[in-house]
C-alpha positions as a LaTeX table, in Angstrom:
\begin{tabular}{lrrr}
\hline
Residue & $x$ (\AA) & $y$ (\AA) & $z$ (\AA) \\
\hline
Unk1 & 0.33 & $-0.43$ & 0.51 \\
Unk2 & 1.25 & 3.57 & $-0.93$ \\
Unk3 & 1.59 & 5.57 & 2.26 \\
Unk4 & 1.39 & 8.48 & 0.55 \\
Unk5 & $-2.15$ & 8.11 & $-0.75$ \\
Unk6 & $-3.46$ & 6.44 & 2.59 \\
Unk7 & $-2.53$ & 9.74 & 3.97 \\
Unk8 & $-4.08$ & 12.00 & 1.27 \\
Unk9 & $-7.39$ & 10.81 & 0.22 \\
Unk10 & $-5.97$ & 11.28 & $-3.07$ \\
Unk11 & $-5.91$ & 9.02 & $-6.64$ \\
Unk12 & $-2.40$ & 10.04 & $-7.83$ \\
Unk13 & 0.97 & 10.58 & $-5.20$ \\
Unk14 & 1.49 & 14.13 & $-7.12$ \\
Unk15 & 1.36 & 16.39 & $-4.20$ \\
Unk16 & 1.06 & 20.39 & $-6.04$ \\
Unk17 & 3.80 & 23.36 & $-3.98$ \\
Unk18 & 2.03 & 25.28 & $-1.73$ \\
Unk19 & 3.24 & 28.83 & $-3.10$ \\
Unk20 & 2.52 & 31.51 & $-2.37$ \\
Unk21 & $-0.66$ & 33.62 & $-3.57$ \\
Unk22 & $-0.86$ & 30.43 & $-6.29$ \\
Unk23 & $-1.79$ & 27.58 & $-4.11$ \\
Unk24 & $-5.73$ & 28.37 & $-4.18$ \\
Unk25 & $-8.50$ & 27.01 & $-4.83$ \\
Unk26 & $-8.14$ & 27.27 & $-8.52$ \\
Unk27 & $-5.24$ & 25.67 & $-9.40$ \\
Unk28 & $-5.85$ & 23.40 & $-6.08$ \\
Unk29 & $-9.04$ & 22.60 & $-6.27$ \\
Unk30 & $-7.84$ & 21.31 & $-10.79$ \\
Unk31 & $-4.86$ & 19.16 & $-9.64$ \\
Unk32 & $-7.65$ & 18.09 & $-6.84$ \\
Unk33 & $-9.94$ & 17.06 & $-9.36$ \\
Unk34 & $-7.50$ & 15.78 & $-11.47$ \\
Unk35 & $-6.52$ & 12.98 & $-9.29$ \\
Unk36 & $-3.68$ & 14.71 & $-7.22$ \\
Unk37 & $-3.25$ & 16.76 & $-4.16$ \\
Unk38 & $-3.92$ & 20.40 & $-3.66$ \\
Unk39 & $-2.32$ & 22.62 & $-1.60$ \\
Unk40 & $-3.56$ & 26.21 & $-0.48$ \\
Unk41 & $-1.03$ & 27.95 & 0.78 \\
Unk42 & $-0.50$ & 30.09 & 3.63 \\
Unk43 & 3.01 & 31.55 & 2.67 \\
Unk44 & 1.17 & 34.98 & 1.44 \\
Unk45 & 0.81 & 36.15 & 5.19 \\
Unk46 & $-3.06$ & 37.09 & 4.61 \\
Unk47 & $-5.06$ & 35.16 & 7.29 \\
Unk48 & $-8.71$ & 35.69 & 6.47 \\
Unk49 & $-8.51$ & 35.52 & 2.03 \\
Unk50 & $-6.39$ & 32.37 & 2.97 \\
Unk51 & $-8.94$ & 31.21 & 5.29 \\
Unk52 & $-11.75$ & 31.41 & 2.93 \\
Unk53 & $-9.65$ & 29.01 & 0.47 \\
Unk54 & $-9.39$ & 26.43 & 2.93 \\
Unk55 & $-13.35$ & 26.66 & 3.66 \\
Unk56 & $-13.77$ & 26.95 & $-0.16$ \\
Unk57 & $-11.92$ & 23.54 & $-0.89$ \\
Unk58 & $-13.50$ & 21.86 & 2.20 \\
Unk59 & $-17.26$ & 22.44 & 0.53 \\
Unk60 & $-15.75$ & 21.51 & $-2.68$ \\
Unk61 & $-15.25$ & 18.07 & $-1.09$ \\
Unk62 & $-11.81$ & 17.81 & $-2.33$ \\
Unk63 & $-9.06$ & 15.66 & $-1.17$ \\
Unk64 & $-6.21$ & 18.44 & $-0.42$ \\
Unk65 & $-4.12$ & 20.25 & 1.88 \\
Unk66 & $-3.39$ & 22.89 & 3.91 \\
Unk67 & 1.17 & 24.50 & 4.51 \\
Unk68 & 1.87 & 26.20 & 7.85 \\
Unk69 & 5.29 & 27.62 & 7.19 \\
Unk70 & 5.88 & 28.15 & 10.69 \\
Unk71 & 8.94 & 31.09 & 10.35 \\
Unk72 & 5.69 & 33.28 & 8.18 \\
Unk73 & 3.13 & 32.85 & 9.87 \\
Unk74 & 1.82 & 35.75 & 12.91 \\
Unk75 & 0.58 & 34.02 & 14.98 \\
Unk76 & $-1.42$ & 30.93 & 16.06 \\
Unk77 & $-4.50$ & 31.65 & 13.90 \\
Unk78 & $-4.26$ & 29.61 & 11.70 \\
Unk79 & $-2.94$ & 26.75 & 13.38 \\
Unk80 & $-6.19$ & 27.08 & 15.47 \\
Unk81 & $-8.63$ & 27.28 & 12.21 \\
Unk82 & $-6.84$ & 24.26 & 10.44 \\
Unk83 & $-7.47$ & 22.02 & 12.81 \\
Unk84 & $-10.58$ & 23.16 & 13.45 \\
Unk85 & $-11.48$ & 23.49 & 10.11 \\
Unk86 & $-12.00$ & 19.31 & 9.14 \\
Unk87 & $-8.09$ & 19.14 & 7.21 \\
Unk88 & $-6.82$ & 15.71 & 7.01 \\
Unk89 & $-3.80$ & 16.84 & 5.92 \\
Unk90 & $-1.02$ & 19.52 & 6.35 \\
Unk91 & 2.10 & 19.93 & 5.23 \\
Unk92 & 4.60 & 22.10 & 7.46 \\
Unk93 & 8.02 & 23.96 & 6.81 \\
Unk94 & 10.23 & 26.74 & 6.85 \\
Unk95 & 11.11 & 25.93 & 10.97 \\
Unk96 & 10.56 & 22.89 & 13.20 \\
Unk97 & 7.48 & 21.36 & 13.33 \\
Unk98 & 8.51 & 20.40 & 17.17 \\
Unk99 & 5.32 & 22.45 & 18.64 \\
Unk100 & 2.95 & 21.82 & 16.08 \\
Unk101 & 2.86 & 17.78 & 15.32 \\
Unk102 & 0.65 & 17.08 & 19.08 \\
Unk103 & $-2.45$ & 19.54 & 18.74 \\
Unk104 & $-2.68$ & 18.68 & 14.11 \\
Unk105 & $-2.88$ & 15.05 & 16.07 \\
Unk106 & $-5.09$ & 15.46 & 17.90 \\
Unk107 & $-7.42$ & 16.97 & 15.45 \\
Unk108 & $-6.61$ & 14.16 & 13.29 \\
Unk109 & $-4.44$ & 15.83 & 10.82 \\
Unk110 & $-1.47$ & 14.03 & 8.70 \\
Unk111 & 1.71 & 16.05 & 9.63 \\
Unk112 & 4.43 & 16.45 & 6.57 \\
Unk113 & 7.62 & 18.17 & 7.37 \\
Unk114 & 9.61 & 19.95 & 4.64 \\
Unk115 & 13.07 & 18.92 & 5.06 \\
Unk116 & 16.15 & 19.90 & 3.17 \\
Unk117 & 18.81 & 18.29 & 5.08 \\
Unk118 & 19.38 & 15.00 & 6.84 \\
Unk119 & 19.56 & 16.60 & 9.53 \\
Unk120 & 16.10 & 18.07 & 10.26 \\
Unk121 & 14.94 & 14.94 & 8.15 \\
Unk122 & 15.46 & 12.01 & 11.18 \\
Unk123 & 14.42 & 15.33 & 13.83 \\
Unk124 & 11.54 & 15.41 & 12.96 \\
Unk125 & 11.01 & 11.53 & 12.90 \\
Unk126 & 12.27 & 11.97 & 16.29 \\
Unk127 & 9.26 & 14.03 & 16.52 \\
Unk128 & 7.42 & 12.32 & 15.40 \\
Unk129 & 6.27 & 13.00 & 12.11 \\
Unk130 & 4.28 & 11.39 & 9.65 \\
Unk131 & 6.36 & 11.69 & 6.69 \\
Unk132 & 8.83 & 14.32 & 4.95 \\
Unk133 & 8.33 & 15.76 & 1.75 \\
Unk134 & 12.51 & 16.21 & 0.33 \\
Unk135 & 12.99 & 18.90 & $-1.24$ \\
Unk136 & 16.54 & 18.51 & $-3.09$ \\
Unk137 & 18.29 & 22.22 & $-4.38$ \\
Unk138 & 17.23 & 21.97 & $-7.71$ \\
Unk139 & 13.38 & 23.21 & $-6.76$ \\
Unk140 & 12.22 & 27.09 & $-7.00$ \\
Unk141 & 11.27 & 29.07 & $-4.03$ \\
Unk142 & 13.12 & 29.56 & $-0.91$ \\
Unk143 & 15.92 & 27.38 & 0.33 \\
Unk144 & 19.31 & 25.50 & 1.49 \\
Unk145 & 22.38 & 27.77 & 0.52 \\
Unk146 & 23.96 & 24.77 & 1.33 \\
Unk147 & 22.85 & 22.80 & $-2.19$ \\
Unk148 & 22.26 & 19.52 & $-2.08$ \\
Unk149 & 20.31 & 17.35 & $-5.29$ \\
Unk150 & 17.05 & 15.69 & $-4.71$ \\
Unk151 & 18.70 & 12.76 & $-6.14$ \\
Unk152 & 21.25 & 12.51 & $-3.17$ \\
Unk153 & 19.09 & 13.74 & $-0.59$ \\
Unk154 & 16.89 & 11.38 & $-1.55$ \\
Unk155 & 18.74 & 8.35 & $-1.26$ \\
Unk156 & 20.58 & 10.35 & 2.52 \\
Unk157 & 17.11 & 9.94 & 3.87 \\
Unk158 & 15.89 & 7.04 & 2.68 \\
Unk159 & 18.44 & 4.67 & 4.45 \\
Unk160 & 17.83 & 6.88 & 7.66 \\
Unk161 & 14.25 & 7.04 & 8.56 \\
Unk162 & 11.53 & 5.16 & 8.09 \\
Unk163 & 8.17 & 7.23 & 7.70 \\
Unk164 & 7.04 & 7.72 & 3.55 \\
Unk165 & 9.03 & 10.34 & 1.69 \\
Unk166 & 7.67 & 12.88 & $-1.24$ \\
Unk167 & 10.05 & 14.12 & $-3.36$ \\
Unk168 & 10.53 & 17.48 & $-4.02$ \\
Unk169 & 13.07 & 19.18 & $-6.98$ \\
Unk170 & 13.53 & 18.70 & $-10.56$ \\
Unk171 & 10.37 & 16.89 & $-11.01$ \\
Unk172 & 7.85 & 17.79 & $-13.85$ \\
Unk173 & 6.95 & 14.21 & $-15.38$ \\
Unk174 & 7.22 & 10.53 & $-15.13$ \\
Unk175 & 10.48 & 10.13 & $-15.95$ \\
Unk176 & 10.95 & 11.76 & $-12.47$ \\
Unk177 & 8.32 & 10.76 & $-11.18$ \\
Unk178 & 10.02 & 7.16 & $-11.54$ \\
Unk179 & 13.20 & 8.27 & $-10.41$ \\
Unk180 & 11.71 & 9.21 & $-6.56$ \\
Unk181 & 10.58 & 6.15 & $-6.61$ \\
Unk182 & 13.21 & 4.15 & $-7.51$ \\
Unk183 & 14.93 & 6.06 & $-4.72$ \\
Unk184 & 12.21 & 5.64 & $-1.78$ \\
Unk185 & 9.97 & 7.73 & $-2.64$ \\
Unk186 & 6.53 & 7.36 & $-2.72$ \\
Unk187 & 5.11 & 10.48 & $-3.74$ \\
Unk188 & 6.07 & 13.61 & $-5.64$ \\
Unk189 & 5.26 & 17.43 & $-5.44$ \\
Unk190 & 6.13 & 19.62 & $-8.17$ \\
Unk191 & 5.38 & 23.21 & $-8.38$ \\
Unk192 & 7.35 & 25.09 & $-11.50$ \\
Unk193 & 5.29 & 22.15 & $-13.18$ \\
Unk194 & 1.89 & 23.58 & $-12.38$ \\
Unk195 & 2.38 & 27.71 & $-12.28$ \\
Unk196 & 2.95 & 26.92 & $-15.61$ \\
Unk197 & $-0.56$ & 24.92 & $-16.48$ \\
Unk198 & $-3.76$ & 26.81 & $-17.75$ \\
Unk199 & $-4.94$ & 26.44 & $-14.29$ \\
Unk200 & $-2.09$ & 28.31 & $-12.53$ \\
Unk201 & $-3.66$ & 32.14 & $-11.54$ \\
Unk202 & $-0.47$ & 33.61 & $-12.79$ \\
Unk203 & 0.07 & 35.98 & $-15.63$ \\
Unk204 & 0.73 & 34.83 & $-18.91$ \\
Unk205 & 3.64 & 35.98 & $-19.75$ \\
Unk206 & 5.60 & 34.14 & $-16.58$ \\
Unk207 & 4.26 & 31.17 & $-17.55$ \\
Unk208 & 5.90 & 32.19 & $-21.06$ \\
Unk209 & 9.35 & 33.26 & $-18.94$ \\
Unk210 & 9.07 & 29.71 & $-17.55$ \\
Unk211 & 8.39 & 27.80 & $-20.82$ \\
Unk212 & 11.16 & 29.93 & $-22.55$ \\
Unk213 & 13.73 & 28.34 & $-19.51$ \\
Unk214 & 16.86 & 26.27 & $-20.20$ \\
Unk215 & 18.25 & 24.40 & $-17.46$ \\
Unk216 & 21.22 & 27.03 & $-16.59$ \\
Unk217 & 18.08 & 29.84 & $-16.60$ \\
Unk218 & 18.05 & 30.43 & $-12.18$ \\
Unk219 & 20.10 & 31.14 & $-9.81$ \\
Unk220 & 20.37 & 30.79 & $-6.54$ \\
Unk221 & 20.35 & 34.16 & $-4.25$ \\
Unk222 & 21.08 & 34.89 & $-1.18$ \\
Unk223 & 23.06 & 32.23 & $-0.34$ \\
Unk224 & 25.31 & 33.98 & 2.71 \\
Unk225 & 22.33 & 35.64 & 4.42 \\
Unk226 & 18.16 & 34.54 & 4.33 \\
Unk227 & 16.04 & 34.54 & 3.33 \\
Unk228 & 18.08 & 31.95 & 0.06 \\
Unk229 & 16.04 & 31.40 & $-3.28$ \\
Unk230 & 15.62 & 30.10 & $-6.38$ \\
Unk231 & 14.88 & 32.49 & $-9.30$ \\
Unk232 & 14.39 & 32.43 & $-13.13$ \\
Unk233 & 17.14 & 34.62 & $-14.60$ \\
Unk234 & 16.04 & 38.73 & $-15.10$ \\
Unk235 & 17.50 & 41.77 & $-14.98$ \\
Unk236 & 16.14 & 42.12 & $-11.22$ \\
Unk237 & 17.73 & 39.00 & $-10.27$ \\
Unk238 & 21.31 & 40.02 & $-12.47$ \\
Unk239 & 21.38 & 42.49 & $-9.80$ \\
Unk240 & 20.90 & 40.27 & $-6.58$ \\
Unk241 & 23.17 & 37.70 & $-8.18$ \\
Unk242 & 26.31 & 39.96 & $-8.85$ \\
Unk243 & 25.51 & 41.87 & $-4.89$ \\
Unk244 & 25.80 & 38.54 & $-3.31$ \\
Unk245 & 22.58 & 39.89 & $-0.85$ \\
Unk246 & 19.00 & 40.95 & $-1.42$ \\
Unk247 & 18.02 & 44.37 & $-0.47$ \\
Unk248 & 15.15 & 43.70 & 2.75 \\
Unk249 & 12.49 & 44.91 & 0.01 \\
Unk250 & 12.81 & 42.55 & $-2.27$ \\
Unk251 & 9.66 & 40.89 & $-2.46$ \\
Unk252 & 8.04 & 43.77 & $-2.03$ \\
Unk253 & 6.90 & 44.18 & $-5.80$ \\
Unk254 & 6.37 & 39.95 & $-6.05$ \\
Unk255 & 1.91 & 40.34 & $-6.66$ \\
Unk256 & 3.44 & 42.84 & $-10.36$ \\
Unk257 & 5.56 & 39.21 & $-11.28$ \\
Unk258 & 2.78 & 37.06 & $-10.66$ \\
Unk259 & $-0.14$ & 38.83 & $-11.63$ \\
Unk260 & 1.12 & 41.13 & $-14.08$ \\
Unk261 & 3.79 & 40.17 & $-15.83$ \\
Unk262 & 6.26 & 41.96 & $-15.01$ \\
Unk263 & 9.30 & 39.82 & $-14.38$ \\
Unk264 & 11.54 & 42.52 & $-13.41$ \\
Unk265 & 9.70 & 43.68 & $-10.12$ \\
Unk266 & 10.70 & 41.03 & $-7.39$ \\
Unk267 & 12.80 & 37.93 & $-8.08$ \\
Unk268 & 10.80 & 35.52 & $-10.10$ \\
Unk269 & 10.98 & 32.01 & $-8.28$ \\
Unk270 & 11.13 & 29.38 & $-10.41$ \\
Unk271 & 13.01 & 25.71 & $-10.22$ \\
Unk272 & 15.64 & 24.28 & $-12.54$ \\
Unk273 & 12.83 & 21.85 & $-13.79$ \\
Unk274 & 11.50 & 25.21 & $-16.12$ \\
Unk275 & 14.15 & 23.99 & $-18.67$ \\
Unk276 & 12.06 & 20.63 & $-18.91$ \\
Unk277 & 8.93 & 22.34 & $-18.98$ \\
Unk278 & 7.99 & 23.05 & $-23.32$ \\
Unk279 & 4.71 & 24.21 & $-22.92$ \\
Unk280 & 1.53 & 24.64 & $-21.19$ \\
Unk281 & $-0.81$ & 22.43 & $-20.25$ \\
Unk282 & $-3.52$ & 21.96 & $-18.54$ \\
Unk283 & $-4.01$ & 19.95 & $-14.91$ \\
Unk284 & $-5.73$ & 17.18 & $-15.92$ \\
Unk285 & $-3.14$ & 16.55 & $-18.79$ \\
Unk286 & 0.56 & 17.33 & $-16.70$ \\
Unk287 & $-1.09$ & 14.66 & $-14.04$ \\
Unk288 & $-2.18$ & 11.94 & $-16.64$ \\
Unk289 & 0.64 & 12.30 & $-18.81$ \\
Unk290 & 2.92 & 11.87 & $-15.76$ \\
Unk291 & 1.11 & 8.77 & $-14.23$ \\
Unk292 & 1.14 & 7.26 & $-17.77$ \\
Unk293 & 5.10 & 7.84 & $-18.66$ \\
Unk294 & 5.39 & 6.77 & $-14.56$ \\
Unk295 & 3.04 & 3.09 & $-15.39$ \\
Unk296 & 5.85 & 3.00 & $-19.14$ \\
Unk297 & 8.91 & 3.22 & $-16.72$ \\
Unk298 & 7.93 & 0.78 & $-14.96$ \\
Unk299 & 6.48 & $-1.57$ & $-17.04$ \\
Unk300 & 10.06 & $-1.39$ & $-18.78$ \\
Unk301 & 12.33 & $-1.97$ & $-16.08$ \\
Unk302 & 9.83 & $-4.52$ & $-14.24$ \\
Unk303 & 10.47 & $-6.31$ & $-18.09$ \\
Unk304 & 14.41 & $-6.29$ & $-17.87$ \\
Unk305 & 13.93 & $-6.92$ & $-13.87$ \\
Unk306 & 11.93 & $-10.71$ & $-15.22$ \\
Unk307 & 14.16 & $-11.06$ & $-17.90$ \\
Unk308 & 17.70 & $-10.16$ & $-15.69$ \\
Unk309 & 19.14 & $-8.00$ & $-18.54$ \\
Unk310 & 19.71 & $-4.10$ & $-18.89$ \\
Unk311 & 18.11 & $-3.89$ & $-22.34$ \\
\hline
\end{tabular}
């Protein structure tokens, strides 16, 4: 039995990343309807708006989850709301989940924590976490400045922990999903791929910039301070890259990137997987193609195993 499916209630172990302002009902509901697991973000800090998004998802009756980014929560209002809203699945991130696990468990909620290192994975397992989202350095958005690829991080964590793992970073299709499962994952999380989907609420200019990017089309920025991020190469991020540090007001124009398509209003967050995305597609197409490719690869590899050969 796939434990991620058991924990989430989704048809496929494909999770949509909790991107600020983007991971709301239009995208999350499309992912859940297509058989994946939509996630509602709370990292935008818009508490009332995010609570309304959660209410909408509950009313739809679809499996979904909520992300609680510990470092960015102003108070415990969102935690209390989630515990009372009938949510089944929560991911935590950006900090230690130790104080969150008990109240979430008491509310009957399954909790996965996003980890960028083996050390944090071990601490989370000791604290009683139900599962982990293993975030490799390829992924977009907020990153650990000590870069470890998904390929290496998954193996290191799977070797030492027993809880189910969701692989994140560098995955856009069934090839990446099959590779992640070969390394011990039971699910995948995709962010950049879903940003460049038909149902994503972002401006076409942002989607087109992702499609146009190649595998070297992102920079890791602000590695000597906090927060460290991965974003598309633009004139805006070139200045930060050359300076080595981000100004404190770097993200003040982020909504301009997302909803106006101004790629120089703020860092346009994206993963290296942008280089693997060749067009905007519907969420349904993305998930169906990912699942079909995943099974085709497994069938080919299974036939090789049965025949005890490599070809």
